[in-house]
C-alpha atoms as an extended CHARMM CRD file, in Angstrom:
* protein
*
       103  EXT
         1         1  MET       CA              3.2520000000        3.8810000000        1.5940000000  PROA      1               0.0000000000
         2         2  THR       CA              4.5470000000        3.0070000000        4.9880000000  PROA      2               0.0000000000
         3         3  GLY       CA              5.3390000000        5.1770000000        7.9520000000  PROA      3               0.0000000000
         4         4  THR       CA              8.3630000000        5.1780000000       10.1810000000  PROA      4               0.0000000000
         5         5  THR       CA              9.7670000000        7.5570000000       12.7320000000  PROA      5               0.0000000000
         6         6  ALA       CA             12.8010000000        9.6290000000       11.9240000000  PROA      6               0.0000000000
         7         7  SER       CA             14.8250000000        7.7050000000       14.4830000000  PROA      7               0.0000000000
         8         8  GLY       CA             13.8010000000        4.3710000000       12.9410000000  PROA      8               0.0000000000
         9         9  SER       CA             16.0140000000        2.1550000000       10.8640000000  PROA      9               0.0000000000
        10        10  SER       CA             14.5890000000        3.1060000000        7.4800000000  PROA      10              0.0000000000
        11        11  GLY       CA             17.6810000000        5.0730000000        6.5250000000  PROA      11              0.0000000000
        12        12  HSD       CA             15.6560000000        8.2650000000        6.0340000000  PROA      12              0.0000000000
        13        13  ARG       CA             16.5670000000       11.3410000000        8.0020000000  PROA      13              0.0000000000
        14        14  GLY       CA             14.1340000000       13.7320000000        9.5680000000  PROA      14              0.0000000000
        15        15  ARG       CA             13.2640000000       15.4410000000       12.7930000000  PROA      15              0.0000000000
        16        16  PRO       CA             13.3580000000       13.0890000000       15.7800000000  PROA      16              0.0000000000
        17        17  GLY       CA              9.9430000000       11.6400000000       16.5340000000  PROA      17              0.0000000000
        18        18  ARG       CA              8.4360000000       12.9980000000       13.3500000000  PROA      18              0.0000000000
        19        19  GLU       CA              6.4550000000       10.5260000000       11.2560000000  PROA      19              0.0000000000
        20        20  LEU       CA              7.9380000000        9.9980000000        7.8020000000  PROA      20              0.0000000000
        21        21  THR       CA              6.2000000000        8.4390000000        4.8500000000  PROA      21              0.0000000000
        22        22  THR       CA              8.2010000000        6.1510000000        2.6370000000  PROA      22              0.0000000000
        23        23  ALA       CA              7.3520000000        4.7470000000       -0.7490000000  PROA      23              0.0000000000
        24        24  SER       CA              7.3480000000        1.0200000000       -1.2480000000  PROA      24              0.0000000000
        25        25  GLU       CA              6.6120000000       -1.2220000000       -4.1680000000  PROA      25              0.0000000000
        26        26  GLY       CA              3.2390000000       -2.8920000000       -4.1520000000  PROA      26              0.0000000000
        27        27  GLN       CA              0.2650000000       -4.0160000000       -6.1140000000  PROA      27              0.0000000000
        28        28  ARG       CA             -1.0340000000       -1.4020000000       -8.5550000000  PROA      28              0.0000000000
        29        29  SER       CA              1.7070000000        1.0250000000       -7.5990000000  PROA      29              0.0000000000
        30        30  LEU       CA              1.3090000000        3.2100000000      -10.6610000000  PROA      30              0.0000000000
        31        31  PRO       CA             -1.8040000000        5.3780000000      -10.8530000000  PROA      31              0.0000000000
        32        32  PRO       CA             -4.1450000000        4.9100000000      -13.7990000000  PROA      32              0.0000000000
        33        33  PRO       CA             -3.6300000000        7.0720000000      -16.8690000000  PROA      33              0.0000000000
        34        34  GLU       CA             -5.7350000000       10.2130000000      -17.1060000000  PROA      34              0.0000000000
        35        35  ASP       CA             -9.1080000000        9.9170000000      -18.7850000000  PROA      35              0.0000000000
        36        36  VAL       CA             -9.2250000000        6.1360000000      -18.3400000000  PROA      36              0.0000000000
        37        37  GLY       CA            -12.8600000000        6.3380000000      -17.2070000000  PROA      37              0.0000000000
        38        38  GLY       CA            -12.6770000000        5.9430000000      -13.4350000000  PROA      38              0.0000000000
        39        39  ALA       CA            -12.4850000000        2.5760000000      -11.6690000000  PROA      39              0.0000000000
        40        40  PRO       CA            -14.5960000000        0.6810000000      -14.2360000000  PROA      40              0.0000000000
        41        41  GLY       CA            -12.6020000000        2.1270000000      -17.1370000000  PROA      41              0.0000000000
        42        42  TYR       CA             -9.3120000000        1.2980000000      -15.4140000000  PROA      42              0.0000000000
        43        43  GLU       CA            -10.4300000000       -2.2950000000      -14.8750000000  PROA      43              0.0000000000
        44        44  GLU       CA            -11.3550000000       -2.6020000000      -18.5590000000  PROA      44              0.0000000000
        45        45  PHE       CA             -8.0740000000       -0.9380000000      -19.5350000000  PROA      45              0.0000000000
        46        46  LEU       CA             -6.0460000000       -3.4680000000      -17.5040000000  PROA      46              0.0000000000
        47        47  GLU       CA             -8.0260000000       -6.3840000000      -18.9450000000  PROA      47              0.0000000000
        48        48  ALA       CA             -7.4180000000       -5.1350000000      -22.4890000000  PROA      48              0.0000000000
        49        49  LEU       CA             -3.6850000000       -4.6900000000      -21.8640000000  PROA      49              0.0000000000
        50        50  ALA       CA             -3.3170000000       -8.1520000000      -20.3480000000  PROA      50              0.0000000000
        51        51  ASP       CA             -5.1660000000       -9.9970000000      -23.1320000000  PROA      51              0.0000000000
        52        52  PRO       CA             -3.6870000000       -9.7150000000      -26.6420000000  PROA      52              0.0000000000
        53        53  ASP       CA             -6.9570000000      -11.2000000000      -27.9960000000  PROA      53              0.0000000000
        54        54  HSD       CA             -9.0890000000       -8.4810000000      -26.3630000000  PROA      54              0.0000000000
        55        55  GLU       CA            -10.8520000000       -6.3670000000      -28.9960000000  PROA      55              0.0000000000
        56        56  GLN       CA             -9.3980000000       -3.1450000000      -27.5240000000  PROA      56              0.0000000000
        57        57  HSD       CA             -5.9020000000       -4.4700000000      -26.7880000000  PROA      57              0.0000000000
        58        58  ASP       CA             -4.1390000000       -2.7200000000      -29.6730000000  PROA      58              0.0000000000
        59        59  ASP       CA             -5.9650000000        0.5590000000      -29.0370000000  PROA      59              0.0000000000
        60        60  MET       CA             -5.1090000000        0.5150000000      -25.3200000000  PROA      60              0.0000000000
        61        61  VAL       CA             -1.4530000000       -0.3380000000      -25.9560000000  PROA      61              0.0000000000
        62        62  SER       CA             -1.2380000000        2.5100000000      -28.4400000000  PROA      62              0.0000000000
        63        63  TRP       CA             -3.1310000000        4.9320000000      -26.1610000000  PROA      63              0.0000000000
        64        64  SER       CA             -1.0160000000        4.1440000000      -23.0990000000  PROA      64              0.0000000000
        65        65  GLY       CA              2.2560000000        4.4640000000      -24.9820000000  PROA      65              0.0000000000
        66        66  ALA       CA              2.9880000000        0.7240000000      -24.9640000000  PROA      66              0.0000000000
        67        67  SER       CA              5.0110000000        0.9980000000      -21.7540000000  PROA      67              0.0000000000
        68        68  PHE       CA              2.3220000000        1.1350000000      -19.0590000000  PROA      68              0.0000000000
        69        69  ASP       CA              2.9990000000       -1.3260000000      -16.2390000000  PROA      69              0.0000000000
        70        70  PRO       CA              0.5950000000       -0.9070000000      -13.2900000000  PROA      70              0.0000000000
        71        71  GLU       CA              2.9920000000       -2.8210000000      -11.0300000000  PROA      71              0.0000000000
        72        72  ASP       CA              5.9640000000       -0.5180000000      -11.6580000000  PROA      72              0.0000000000
        73        73  ALA       CA              5.7750000000        2.6800000000       -9.6280000000  PROA      73              0.0000000000
        74        74  ARG       CA              9.2630000000        3.6550000000      -10.7650000000  PROA      74              0.0000000000
        75        75  ILE       CA             10.3000000000        3.9280000000       -7.1260000000  PROA      75              0.0000000000
        76        76  GLU       CA             13.9070000000        4.7020000000       -8.0460000000  PROA      76              0.0000000000
        77        77  ARG       CA             12.8800000000        7.7990000000      -10.0340000000  PROA      77              0.0000000000
        78        78  ILE       CA             10.5660000000        8.9790000000       -7.2670000000  PROA      78              0.0000000000
        79        79  VAL       CA             13.2320000000        8.5730000000       -4.5740000000  PROA      79              0.0000000000
        80        80  GLU       CA             15.8210000000       10.2850000000       -6.7770000000  PROA      80              0.0000000000
        81        81  ARG       CA             13.5120000000       13.2830000000       -7.2530000000  PROA      81              0.0000000000
        82        82  PHE       CA             12.7040000000       13.4550000000       -3.5250000000  PROA      82              0.0000000000
        83        83  ASP       CA             16.4390000000       13.4110000000       -2.7580000000  PROA      83              0.0000000000
        84        84  GLN       CA             16.9750000000       16.2980000000       -5.1830000000  PROA      84              0.0000000000
        85        85  LEU       CA             14.1780000000       18.2830000000       -3.5390000000  PROA      85              0.0000000000
        86        86  ALA       CA             15.4460000000       17.4890000000       -0.0420000000  PROA      86              0.0000000000
        87        87  LYS       CA             18.8820000000       18.8580000000       -0.9500000000  PROA      87              0.0000000000
        88        88  LYS       CA             17.3270000000       21.9440000000       -2.5120000000  PROA      88              0.0000000000
        89        89  TRP       CA             15.0870000000       22.6400000000        0.4960000000  PROA      89              0.0000000000
        90        90  ALA       CA             17.5260000000       21.6380000000        3.2420000000  PROA      90              0.0000000000
        91        91  PRO       CA             18.2000000000       24.3650000000        5.7740000000  PROA      91              0.0000000000
        92        92  ARG       CA             21.4950000000       26.0700000000        5.1500000000  PROA      92              0.0000000000
        93        93  PRO       CA             23.6350000000       27.6720000000        7.8040000000  PROA      93              0.0000000000
        94        94  GLY       CA             22.7800000000       31.3290000000        8.0030000000  PROA      94              0.0000000000
        95        95  LYS       CA             25.2300000000       34.1680000000        7.8840000000  PROA      95              0.0000000000
        96        96  PRO       CA             26.2300000000       35.3550000000       11.3270000000  PROA      96              0.0000000000
        97        97  LYS       CA             24.3820000000       38.4910000000       12.2780000000  PROA      97              0.0000000000
        98        98  ALA       CA             26.5120000000       41.5480000000       12.7310000000  PROA      98              0.0000000000
        99        99  THR       CA             26.4870000000       42.7830000000       16.2670000000  PROA      99              0.0000000000
       100       100  LYS       CA             25.8290000000       46.4350000000       16.8670000000  PROA      100             0.0000000000
       101       101  ALA       CA             28.5880000000       48.3050000000       18.5540000000  PROA      101             0.0000000000
       102       102  THR       CA             27.4420000000       49.9240000000       21.7640000000  PROA      102             0.0000000000
       103       103  PRO       CA             28.8020000000       53.4100000000       22.5250000000  PROA      103             0.0000000000
């Protein structure tokens, strides 16, 4: 994740001077699967996935759904979802308040 100000050239809009966080691709972008066994279990999991001769390779491929790629954070899907939420939560112009007639 990298930060930029709203007036920066990142293409993201926000309040002027407000720090924005942006997602970027990088090493081990995807979090480990649940119940992988903490850092040591994740290391073993990655070793087993990378080595077809590893004794647990087939089990780990099956357990992870055969599509786990620790380098792919699926940035496009994340950005798409953030854009949907931003549109949903964007301030909308309010209805003009009725003025009270004075006698």
